[in-house]
N, C-alpha and C positions, 0 to 999 in steps of 0.2 A: 212307524216311520215319521209321523208328524213330530214326535218328541225329538227325534234325532235332527230333523230339519230345523226345528226351533232352536235347539242348542247350537247348531252350526251357525245359524243366522245371528244369534246373540254373541257367539264367539267372534264372528266377523265384525260385528258392530263394536265390540269392546276393543278389538285390535285396531280398527280404524280410529276410534277415539284416542287410544294410546298413541298412535302414530301422529295424529294431529297435535296432541299435547307436546310430544317430543319435538316436533317441528317448530311450534310456537315458542318454546323455551330454548331452542337450540343455540341461541346466542347468549344465554346467561353465562356469567363468568364469575370467578372468584378473584377478588382483589386482595393481594397480600401487601401489607405495609412494612417495607424495609427501608423507610426513609430516615429512621433514627428519631422521628418525632411523631407525636399523636396527631391524627387527622381529625379535624372538627367538621369539615365539610368536604363533600365529593360531588363534582358535577360531571355529567357526561353529555357531550354535544356533538352532532355531526360535524366533521372536520370542515365542511364547506360553509358552515353557518357561524354567525357572530352572536348567538344567543345561548347562554348556558342553562337556562331553565331553572328548575328547582334543585335544591340541595338533596342529594340521595341518602344522606346519613340520618336525617331527622334529628332526634334528640340524643343520638349515640356518638361516641368518640371511638375511633379505631386506633388503638394503641399500637406502638411500634412492635413488630413481630407477630401481630394478629392478622386474621383474615376475615373477610366477609363476602358472602354471595350477593351479587347484584343481578336482579332480573333485567334482561334486555331482550326485547323482541322485535326491534326495528331492523329487520334484515334488509330493508330497502336502502338503508344507509349504514353499511357495515363499518366504514371508516369513521372513527370517532376520536375526539380529543377528550382527555380526562384532566380536569383541574381539581387540585386539592387546596384546602386552606388549613394551615397548621394551627393547632390549638394553643401553642405557647406564645406565638407572636403575631398571629393572624396573617402571615405572609402567604402568598399564593404561588403555586408552581403548576405548569402545564406539561403534559405528555401528549404529543401530537401524533395523529394518524395511526391509531391502533385499530387493527382489523378485528373487531369484536366477534365477527361471524366465524373466524378461523381459530380463535383461542378459547381455552377453558379456564386458564388461570394467568393472571398477570401480577408480577411482583414489582412494585414501584420502588426505585432507589433514588436517593438524592444526596448530593454533597453540598451542604449549605455554604461551606467556605468557597468553593469554586462555582457554585450554582449550576453544576452539571447534573442533568437528569438522565436516568437510564431505566430500562425495564427488561425483565426476563419474562418470556411468554412460553406457555405450554399449550 
């Protein structure tokens, strides 16, 4: 009986750890670049703040048509703005008030001629 109780306790602990990890990463999202241009930098900032923080791309470039998973665990500030810097001309574009707690994937779109931004979310 002790072996069964120990297995049950270990199973419960593993389930609790898995649930905690799922909650912590529950706001992670995939960003799909459909802007027509490579992205050199990506910034994510709470919509109510004026501070972009650090570039989330590091040494990578996100080519048009490609996707990348971004880790996001700040569920206390779900509404975020996303700013990108394009690789070809260093221009910047911002998508405002994206609820990162409610989406799994965001596809960024941009018309450089009209400067219109849009996004599809899932």
